[in-house]
C-alpha positions as CSV (number, residue, x, y, z in Angstrom):
1,X,67.9,6.1,7.6
2,X,64.3,7.1,8.1
3,X,61.9,6.5,5.3
4,X,59.8,9.6,4.4
5,X,56.3,9.3,5.7
6,X,53.4,9.5,3.3
7,X,50.4,11.4,4.3
8,X,47.3,9.3,3.8
9,X,44.1,11.3,3.3
10,X,41.4,10.2,5.6
11,X,38.4,8.8,4.0
12,X,35.3,11.0,4.3
13,X,33.2,9.9,7.2
14,X,29.6,9.0,6.5
15,X,27.2,9.7,9.3
16,X,24.4,7.4,10.2
17,X,22.0,10.1,9.0
18,X,23.7,10.3,5.6
19,X,23.9,6.5,5.0
20,X,20.2,6.0,5.9
21,X,18.6,9.1,4.3
22,X,21.1,9.7,1.6
23,X,21.9,13.4,2.3
24,X,24.2,15.6,4.3
25,X,23.6,16.4,7.9
26,X,20.5,18.6,8.3
27,X,19.0,17.6,4.9
28,X,16.1,15.1,5.0
29,X,14.3,15.2,1.7
30,X,13.9,11.4,1.3
31,X,12.6,10.9,4.8
32,X,10.1,13.7,4.3
33,X,9.0,12.1,0.9
34,X,8.4,8.7,2.6
35,X,6.5,10.3,5.4
36,X,4.4,12.3,2.9
37,X,3.5,9.1,0.9
38,X,2.5,7.2,4.0
39,X,0.3,10.2,5.0
40,X,-1.4,10.2,1.7
41,X,-1.9,6.4,1.7
42,X,-3.4,6.6,5.2
43,X,-5.8,9.4,4.2
44,X,-6.9,7.5,1.1
45,X,-7.4,4.3,3.1
46,X,-9.4,6.3,5.7
47,X,-11.7,7.7,3.0
48,X,-12.3,4.2,1.6
49,X,-13.1,2.8,5.0
50,X,-15.5,5.7,5.6
51,X,-17.2,5.2,2.3
52,X,-17.7,1.5,3.0
53,X,-18.8,2.0,6.6
54,X,-21.3,4.8,5.8
55,X,-22.3,3.8,2.3
56,X,-26.0,4.9,1.9
57,X,-28.8,2.5,1.3
58,X,-29.3,4.0,-2.2
59,X,-26.2,2.1,-3.3
60,X,-28.0,-1.2,-2.6
61,X,-31.0,0.2,-4.4
62,X,-29.0,1.0,-7.5
63,X,-27.3,-2.5,-7.5
64,X,-30.8,-4.2,-7.3
65,X,-32.2,-2.0,-10.1
66,X,-29.2,-2.8,-12.4
67,X,-29.3,-6.5,-11.7
68,X,-33.1,-6.8,-12.5
69,X,-33.2,-4.5,-15.5
70,X,-35.2,-2.0,-13.3
71,X,-38.0,-4.5,-12.9
72,X,-37.5,-4.6,-9.1
73,X,-36.7,-1.3,-7.3
74,X,-36.1,-0.1,-3.8
75,X,-37.6,3.4,-3.4
76,X,-37.7,5.7,-0.4
77,X,-34.5,4.1,0.8
78,X,-33.2,5.0,4.3
79,X,-30.1,4.2,6.4
80,X,-27.1,2.5,4.9
81,X,-26.2,-0.7,3.0
82,X,-25.4,-2.3,6.3
83,X,-28.6,-1.4,8.1
84,X,-31.4,0.2,6.1
85,X,-35.0,0.0,4.8
86,X,-37.0,0.8,1.7
87,X,-40.2,0.1,-0.3
88,X,-40.0,-2.7,-2.9
89,X,-41.6,-1.9,-6.2
90,X,-42.2,-4.0,-9.3
91,X,-42.1,-2.1,-12.7
92,X,-42.3,-2.8,-16.4
93,X,-38.7,-1.7,-16.8
94,X,-36.9,1.5,-17.8
95,X,-39.5,4.2,-18.7
96,X,-42.5,2.1,-17.9
97,X,-45.6,3.8,-16.4
98,X,-46.8,0.7,-14.6
99,X,-45.6,0.1,-11.1
100,X,-46.9,-1.8,-8.0
101,X,-45.4,-1.6,-4.5
102,X,-45.4,-4.3,-1.8
103,X,-47.2,-3.5,1.4
104,X,-45.0,-2.1,4.2
105,X,-41.2,-1.6,4.2
106,X,-38.4,-4.0,3.5
107,X,-35.8,-3.9,6.3
108,X,-32.3,-5.4,6.0
109,X,-29.0,-5.7,7.7
110,X,-25.7,-6.9,6.3
111,X,-22.7,-8.2,8.3
112,X,-19.4,-10.0,7.7
113,X,-19.5,-13.8,7.9
114,X,-16.7,-16.2,7.9
115,X,-17.1,-18.9,5.3
116,X,-15.1,-22.2,5.0
117,X,-12.7,-20.5,2.6
118,X,-12.6,-16.9,3.8
119,X,-14.6,-13.9,4.7
120,X,-18.0,-13.2,3.1
121,X,-21.1,-11.3,3.8
122,X,-24.7,-12.2,4.8
123,X,-27.7,-10.1,4.0
124,X,-30.7,-10.6,6.3
125,X,-34.0,-9.1,5.0
126,X,-37.4,-9.1,6.6
127,X,-40.8,-7.7,5.5
128,X,-43.8,-8.4,7.7
129,X,-46.3,-8.7,4.9
130,X,-44.4,-11.2,2.8
131,X,-41.2,-12.8,4.0
132,X,-41.2,-16.0,6.1
133,X,-39.1,-14.8,9.1
134,X,-35.8,-13.5,7.5
135,X,-34.5,-14.1,4.0
136,X,-30.8,-14.9,4.3
137,X,-28.6,-14.2,1.3
138,X,-24.9,-15.2,1.4
139,X,-22.5,-13.0,-0.6
140,X,-19.1,-14.5,-1.4
141,X,-16.9,-12.2,-3.5
142,X,-13.7,-13.5,-5.2
143,X,-11.2,-12.7,-7.9
144,X,-13.3,-12.1,-11.0
145,X,-16.4,-13.8,-9.5
146,X,-19.3,-13.3,-7.2
147,X,-21.5,-16.0,-5.6
148,X,-25.0,-15.4,-4.1
149,X,-26.8,-18.1,-2.2
150,X,-30.1,-18.5,-0.4
151,X,-29.2,-19.8,3.0
152,X,-32.7,-20.5,4.3
153,X,-34.0,-24.0,5.1
154,X,-37.7,-23.1,5.5
155,X,-40.4,-24.7,3.3
156,X,-41.1,-21.4,1.7
157,X,-39.3,-18.0,1.5
158,X,-41.9,-15.4,0.7
159,X,-45.6,-15.1,-0.1
160,X,-46.8,-12.1,-2.1
161,X,-50.2,-10.9,-3.4
162,X,-50.6,-11.8,-7.0
163,X,-51.9,-8.3,-7.7
164,X,-48.4,-6.9,-7.6
165,X,-47.7,-8.5,-11.0
166,X,-49.8,-5.7,-12.5
167,X,-46.7,-3.5,-12.0
168,X,-44.9,-5.5,-14.7
169,X,-47.2,-4.1,-17.4
170,X,-48.8,-6.0,-20.3
171,X,-50.5,-8.5,-20.0
172,X,-50.5,-8.5,-16.2
173,X,-52.1,-5.0,-15.9
174,X,-55.0,-6.3,-18.1
175,X,-55.5,-9.6,-16.3
176,X,-55.5,-8.0,-12.8
177,X,-54.8,-11.2,-11.0
178,X,-56.0,-12.2,-7.5
179,X,-54.6,-14.9,-5.4
180,X,-51.1,-15.3,-4.0
181,X,-47.5,-16.1,-5.1
182,X,-45.4,-18.4,-2.9
183,X,-41.7,-18.6,-3.5
184,X,-39.4,-21.5,-2.4
185,X,-35.9,-22.6,-3.1
186,X,-33.7,-25.7,-2.9
187,X,-29.9,-25.3,-2.7
188,X,-30.2,-22.1,-4.8
189,X,-27.0,-20.3,-5.8
190,X,-26.1,-17.8,-8.5
191,X,-22.5,-17.3,-9.5
192,X,-21.0,-14.7,-11.7
193,X,-17.8,-15.6,-13.5
194,X,-16.3,-12.9,-15.7
195,X,-19.6,-11.2,-15.9
196,X,-21.7,-14.2,-16.8
197,X,-24.2,-15.6,-14.4
198,X,-25.0,-19.2,-13.9
199,X,-27.4,-21.0,-11.5
200,X,-27.3,-24.1,-9.4
201,X,-30.2,-25.5,-7.4
202,X,-33.9,-24.7,-8.1
203,X,-36.3,-21.8,-7.6
204,X,-40.1,-22.5,-7.5
205,X,-42.9,-20.0,-7.7
206,X,-46.3,-21.3,-6.9
207,X,-49.3,-19.2,-8.1
208,X,-52.1,-20.2,-5.7
209,X,-55.8,-19.8,-6.3
210,X,-55.5,-17.4,-9.1
211,X,-58.4,-15.3,-10.3
212,X,-58.7,-12.5,-13.0
213,X,-61.1,-9.6,-13.5
214,X,-61.5,-10.7,-17.1
215,X,-63.0,-14.1,-16.2
216,X,-66.1,-15.1,-14.2
217,X,-64.4,-18.4,-13.2
218,X,-62.9,-18.1,-9.8
219,X,-60.5,-19.5,-8.8
220,X,-58.9,-20.3,-12.1
221,X,-56.5,-22.7,-10.6
222,X,-53.0,-23.1,-9.0
223,X,-49.7,-23.4,-11.0
224,X,-46.0,-23.9,-10.5
225,X,-43.2,-22.1,-12.4
226,X,-39.8,-23.8,-11.8
227,X,-36.4,-22.5,-12.8
228,X,-33.7,-25.1,-12.4
229,X,-30.0,-25.4,-13.4
230,X,-29.4,-27.4,-16.6
231,X,-26.7,-29.9,-15.5
232,X,-25.7,-30.5,-19.1
233,X,-25.4,-26.8,-20.1
234,X,-23.5,-24.6,-17.5
235,X,-24.9,-21.1,-17.6
236,X,-28.3,-22.3,-18.9
237,X,-31.4,-22.7,-16.7
238,X,-34.6,-24.6,-17.7
239,X,-38.0,-23.1,-17.1
240,X,-41.1,-25.3,-16.7
241,X,-44.7,-24.3,-16.1
242,X,-47.2,-26.9,-14.8
243,X,-50.8,-26.9,-13.6
244,X,-51.4,-28.1,-10.0
245,X,-55.2,-27.9,-10.3
246,X,-57.9,-25.8,-11.8
247,X,-60.2,-25.0,-14.7
248,X,-57.5,-23.1,-16.6
249,X,-54.9,-25.6,-17.8
250,X,-51.4,-24.1,-18.3
251,X,-48.1,-25.7,-19.4
252,X,-44.9,-24.6,-20.9
253,X,-41.1,-25.0,-21.1
254,X,-38.1,-23.0,-22.1
255,X,-34.6,-22.0,-21.3
256,X,-33.2,-18.9,-19.5
257,X,-29.7,-17.7,-20.6
258,X,-28.5,-14.6,-18.6
259,X,-27.0,-12.2,-21.1
260,X,-28.0,-14.5,-24.0
261,X,-31.1,-15.6,-25.9
262,X,-33.8,-17.0,-23.7
263,X,-37.0,-18.7,-25.0
264,X,-40.3,-19.9,-23.5
265,X,-43.2,-21.5,-25.2
266,X,-46.4,-22.0,-23.3
267,X,-49.9,-23.3,-23.9
268,X,-53.2,-22.5,-22.2
269,X,-56.5,-24.4,-22.5
270,X,-59.7,-25.0,-20.6
271,X,-60.7,-28.1,-18.7
272,X,-63.6,-30.0,-20.2
273,X,-66.9,-28.1,-19.9
274,X,-65.2,-24.7,-19.1
275,X,-64.3,-23.7,-22.7
276,X,-67.0,-21.0,-23.1
277,X,-66.4,-19.5,-19.7
278,X,-62.6,-19.1,-20.4
279,X,-62.8,-18.2,-24.1
280,X,-62.2,-14.4,-23.5
281,X,-59.3,-15.1,-21.1
282,X,-57.6,-17.5,-23.5
283,X,-57.7,-14.8,-26.2
284,X,-55.9,-12.4,-24.0
285,X,-53.2,-14.8,-22.8
286,X,-51.8,-15.6,-26.2
287,X,-52.4,-16.4,-29.9
288,X,-55.4,-18.6,-30.4
289,X,-55.1,-21.9,-32.2
290,X,-58.5,-23.5,-32.0
291,X,-59.4,-24.2,-28.4
292,X,-55.8,-23.5,-27.2
293,X,-53.8,-20.3,-26.7
294,X,-50.1,-20.2,-27.5
295,X,-47.7,-17.9,-25.7
296,X,-44.2,-17.4,-27.1
297,X,-41.4,-15.4,-25.5
298,X,-38.0,-15.0,-27.1
């Protein structure tokens, strides 16, 4: 006796094309979608790379103006952020009429640099009039932070004519200083964490053989303004003004808090026997208290 045979329906065959791309033979919508997305991503990446590679020098100029409250500008910028030049100008800030430019042009180049913990950048700047060789600035970006460091080891970084201070406005435009400014640094770094800047190391600005058009005494003297990190207060820097030598005696101290309330109190006086010769200058510098003049900022 033969058993009746049951017809077993054959399972529908799935082609390789259907299993991979999820459609019937000849239909490729998913593959086309993936290809399109990769094309768009590649185009966007190409645009970003081009923007970075050919970013104009004006981008660096805008960054410097923003970081300094428009007190230090780069005008007539040429080239790119990677290799460019411009004229440095000191101003009194937004809307100020006073301005003073440094002689010649500032030239810079920026290149990638491998650090101990990753890839960073190094900015090398030179200006024949003022910079000692090249000023080397290390730039180390990170997640939510940015670190800038002065990588030079020379005795001094830059020497500028004191006359450029007139670009900052009152009282510098009245004093019309002569002499020179010499800048030096020791292990100087600035780090931004969540938008707040803090300093480590020290920056010194020496005002050498100063003179003024409002005083017959020349030179008035030499002075040092130091800005150093306060080890006990992260994010706070101490400011100290001292007299190195001269008929005009200057001193002062204060604190510098980026984004916060800064304060400086200074005092000016005359060396013995020079009171009459410096009387007019002392009245311009600050508020007179007898033989002294008091200057308060903040």
